[in-house]
N, C-alpha and C positions, 0 to 999 in steps of 0.2 A: 357264760361271761358274767362277771360280778360288776354291776353298774354301780356309779357312784351315787349314795345315797344323799338327797337334797330334802331341805326341810323348807317347806313354802311359809313365806311371812308376809301377811297382807294388812292391810289397814281395814278395820271394821267398815269403815264406808265402802269399801270395794268390795268386801266379801261378807255382808252383813249376815247371810245365812250361816256363817261360821262364828258368828260372835260368842256363841255358848262354849266353842272350843278354845279361841284365842283370846277371849276376854273382851271387856267393853271398851279398849281404848279406844280414843277419839283420834282423828286423823283429820289434816285440812284437805280441802276439794282438791288440791294439786295432787295429792297423793290417791285420789279415788280410783285413778286409770292406771295405777302402778301397783307393783308387789315386789318386795325383797326376797331373796332366796340365801339361805344358809346351807353350806355342806362341807364336810371335812376331807382332807386329802392326807392320809389314806382313811377310808369310811371307817375302817377299824385297825388298831396297831397292836403288835405284839411285841413285847419287850424282854430281852434276854438279861439273865442275871451275869456273874462273872464267868468267863472264858473257862474252857477245859486246862488251859495253861495257868490259869490264875489270874490274868489280866483282868483289869475292872470292866463292868459292863458297859457297851457303848451306849451312847445317847443316840435318841432319835427322834424326830421333828413330827409335830402335829400340826398342820397347817388348816386354819379356819377360814372358808373363803366366803364372799359376800358378793352379791350381784343384784340386779334389779330389772325389770322387764321394759319398761317404758324408753323407747329410744329417743324419743323427743324431750326429755327432761334428764335433768342432772340433780342427783341426789346428794345433799352437803355431807360432809363429814358428820359421823355419829358414834355410838359407842358399842363396843361389844364387852358383855359380862360374862367371865369364865368361871366356873366352880370346879376345882379339881378335888374337892373333899373326898369323891368317891373313890380315887386311889392313892388317898395320902398314905395309907398304911404300908404301901409298897413301892411307891414311885416318887422320885424328887420332882419337882417342876421349877424349869427356869423360863422366866417370863423375859420377852422381848421388849425393846426400848420403848413401844408404843404402848406398853401396859403398865398400869398403876396397880402394885399389889394392895389389896384392902387387908388382908392377913395371910397366913401361911399357904392357903389352898384357893383364895379367890382375888381374882384381879380384875379391873375395868379399864379396857384398851379403847384407842382413839381408832376408829375407822376410816379410811380415806374417802375423799370425795370420789363419785361415781358418776362419770358421764353416761350419757343415753346408751342404757344396754349394757354397760360395762360390768366385767368383774375384778376383783382383786383381793391379794390377801388381806385379811382383818388381822390376823397374828399367827406368828409361828412360834409354836410352843414346844420347849425342850423338855425331853422326858426320859428319866434314868432310872433303873430299878435301885430300891434302896438294898444296903447289905442286909442280909437275912430274908429277902424276899423269897417267897416260896412259889417252887412252879405250879401254875394253876389259879395263882391271886387274880383276880380281874375285878373289874368296876368300869365306872363311866366319868369322863370329863363331861360335863354340861354347860350349854352356852345359849346365850339369846342377845339380839342386837336390838338398837333404836337408831334409826335415822329418818330424817325428812318428814317426821311426824308419824313413821309407820313402826309398829312394836313387833319384836319377833317371837313367834311360836317357839319355845324350847327346844334346842338340838341337842343331841348327844353323839359320843363317840366312845365305842367300847374298846377297853384297854386290857390286855391279859400277860402275864408273865408265863414264858414258855421257855424252857432249858431245849435247846436243840439247835440244829441249822436253821436259819432264817435267811432263805436266798431272795435276792431282789435284782431288779434290772433297770438300768438306765432309760430315760424316754427317747424314743428316736425323733428324728424330726418329721414334723407333718408336711407335707407335700401338695402343692398346688402348682397349677400351670403346665402339668406333666403332658407329654405327647403320647399318642397310642405307640406300642412297641418301645417304649424308652427304658432304658435299663437304669437301677438306682440303688446305691449302697446305704443299707440301714444298719451298719454295725452297731452294737450296743457292749456296755459293760455288764458283767453278771458278777455279782458279791454277795459273800457271805457275811451277814449282819448279827448273825446268832452266836452262842456261845459254846458250839459244837460243831464237829467236822461234817460235812455231807460227803459221804464215800463216793455218790454218783448223782446226777441230775439229770430228771426229766424235764426235756425243753418242749412246749406246745406252742406251734405258730398256726394261724388261721389265716389264710388269704383269700379275701373275697374273689368272686367270679372274675372281675376285670384285672387281677393282679395274677401272676405266676413266680414260681422260685426263679431266681437268676442263675440256677447252676443244675446240674442234675441231682437228684435226690440222693443225699449221702446215704452211705451202706450202713450207717447207725442210726437211721431214721427210717419211719413208714408213713405212708399217707393213705387219705381216702377222701374221696370226690363227693361233692354234693351239689345240688342246683345252684346254692348260693356262694359256693367256695370250696377250697380244699383245705384239710387238716394235715398237720405233719406232726408226729411224734417223735423226738429224738432222744437217744440215752448217751448223756456224756460222762465219760468214765474218769476225767480228772476229779481228784479230791479237792474240796473247797474247804479250805481251814477257815476258822473265825478270823475276819478282818482280811482276806485274801479278795483280789480282785481279777477277773479274767476279761479278754477281749472276745466277743462272740460274733464271729463275721456272719451278717446276714445281708443277702443279695437278692433282687427282685427285679422284675421287669414287668411293664403294663401290657395289657393285650390290647388287641383292635378294639375290642367291645368296651375298654375301660370308660367310666366317667367319675361316678362318686363311688369310691372304694375303700378299703380298710385292711389294715393288718392288725391282728392281736397276736400277743406273744407273752408267755408265762413261763415260771420256772418252781421248782419245788423239787425238794428230796427224792431219789427214786426209790420206789419199792413196787413189789409185783401188783400191790393192791391198789397204788398211785397210777400204774399203767393201765390195769384193768378198767379203772373207772374212767381214765382219759378215752379209752376205746369204747366205752359205753355199749358194749355190744356191736358195734360196726366193724366190718372187714376192713383189714388196713394192707396194703401192698408194701413189702420191703423196697428199700433203695439200694441201687447198686453204684453209686457215684463215691467219689473220694469221701474219706469220713470226716465229719464235722467236729472240730478239735476247739479247745479254750487255748487260748495263750496268756501267760501272765500280763498284767496291766496296771497302770497306776491307779491309785483312789480317784475316782470322779468326783466333780465338783457338785453335781446334781444328787437328789436323794433317790434311793432305790425302792423299788416296789415289786413285788412277785408278780403282780399282772399289769400289763401295759397294752396300749393300743395307737394307733395313729391313723389319719385318714390320708388319701390319696386322691386329689382331684384332678382329671385329665380333661384338655380341652376336646371335646368331642360332641358329636350330635345323636339325638335319638328321636326319630320322627313318629309323633304318636298319631293314629289315625281311629276315627269313630265309624261305625255303621250302626243302622237300626232296621228294624223289622218292617215288613209291611205285611198285614193281615188283613183277612175279611171274615164276616160272618154276620147274622141275623139277630135281630133285637133278642136278648136274653140269652144268647150264647156267651160262653167263656173262651178266650182264644190266647194262645202261648205267644206271648212278643217279647222282645229282649233287644238290647243296646249292648255294643261290645265294644272294647276298646282294646287296640292293638298296637303293639310296637314293633315298628318297621326296621329300629336299629340305626345304625350299625352299632350305637351302644347299648348297653343293659342300664336300666333306672332302679336304684335302690337307695331306699332310708335307713341304712344299717346303723344309723346311731340314733337318730330321734325316732324310729319306727313308725314314720308316717305312711299313709298310702301313695304308692308310687303315681296314682291318678285319681283324682275325683271328678266325678261327672254329674252334672244337674240334669234330670231328666222330667220334661213336662208330660202330663197325660193327654191323649187326644180327646177333644169335644166329644160328647156323647158316650164316654166311657168312664169307667172306675176301676180301682185296683182291687181285685179277688185277693191277690197274693203278691207280696214281693219278696224280693232276697233277704237273707240275714244282712249283707252289708249296705242295704240303703235304709234310709229312714224317711220319714214324711216331712216335708217343710210346709205343706199346705195340702188341700183337697186334690190339687192339680199338679203338684211338684214333689220329686224325690230327689234326696242327693245320695250318690253311691260311691264307695270306696274300694278302690282294688286292693290286693296285698301290698306289703311293703316293697315290692320288687316285680320288675316286668322284665323278662330277659330278651335279649336281642333275636333270639330264634327259638323254634320249637314252641310246644304247647305252652309253658309258662310265660311266652310274649304276648298271649291274649287272655282276656279276661270278659266274661259274659255276664251280664246282669239280667237273668230269665225273669220276666213277669207274667202273671195272668191277669189279662183283662175282661173284665165284664161289659158287653156292649149295651148300654141301657137304652140308646136310641141310635138307630142307623142314620148317621149323617156322611153323606157321599165324600170322600177324599178328605176326612178328616186328619188332620195332622198336627205334630207337636215337635218340638225342637229339643234335641239333646246336645249337650254341650261339655266340653272339658272345661275346669277350672283352671284356665293358665295362668292365674294371678296367685297361686298356691306359693307358700314362702319356703315348704319344704316338701319334695324337692321343687326347685324353680324352674317350673316346665318353660318359661319363654326364656331362659338362659342356653337351654339345649334343643329344643324343639325347632328345627329349621322352616316348617311349614306349618302355620296354625289354622291355616283355611280349610285344611281337612280334619280339624279336630270339633266339628260340628256334624250332626245328621239328623235326618227326618223320621219320626216315627208315623207310619201312615196306617190307617184303618179304613178299609172299604174303598180302596182307590177307585178313581172313575175309570170306567173304560172307553171314554171317549179319546 
């Protein structure tokens, strides 16, 4: 999966340790708890020359996005400076209305006001190859921004000329408020923005664990399963000529364990090498359902990108439960002790976008003991407290539904019935435990050393 590249922009007051990197720009106190972010969509762009039939090269859009972190403040309108001199030898630049050109390759753009935690397009820049551009020409568009007293660390987007097919897909609708076992249609449009025909297309679709295909696996597709979801590879035989568009029917259904899920889909010209790389050594099973075919479609209003994804949020529950060891030993002994988090379902929990732990646990250490060894997924917050994190997912059943943090404790002093508390961090922003866990009372446990026998 290709992630969107983000460039952190922060005030020197907020990130003084980075002053040598971002420069000594000053910022007001209000900006000290905030940071701006810049990124481009797409994160890199490929331009085509004239089409094989002699028609002019198509124009493509590069959108620079801006956002900020602090949800309690509004960042006023600012400026974005864009330098396209790195691609001037092979590409024409069309500036949007909110940008004022300073010369042929540089412009200063007005950025919008940003309410708390919001993001917005700062500039949509048109790019077209110049006559005589050569396959393989490349360079960078560079940009920085200033808003609310914060100065941008420079960002950049790679731009290259490539003669050949350039397949892209429209963005499917993000889904919220879904019910378990609910079907939904996410048909999209496939188009060729390149200057050569793609004789066949390799379509890759990934559905996370809580989503299944809403139809039998087509006979021109194959699939493989993993704990986190299922991958489909489909070979589409329709030729896609430059400037042609086709409807691609994609139907899905939520499963009983659905909660925070996603679907990823991408398209590229078919080749045996591309198929082998997509398989990545995994075993795939051929489908037997009706063939998946493309049908001609009108040009879409939205942009096309070779890789797309969308999230599917289902109204469901996942009951986290915490247990802890009871151990005994003499002074000087080392004893194994553990805390275990278990997902009793019915939903699986995953942070597939942000990559955050599915659960965070704070573990206090009983009096009279010290930690001889701690798991790699735990870090010390003090001499008597550790914070531990699970993987980014906990399934609804089976071994991956449970994660144990094994410690080795040294008994420094025998204190009868020494206890300490372990507790799930219920207030995590991602994933938001309080929104899906129906019973928070079983999210704590007691770690006991040398329990009383009375």
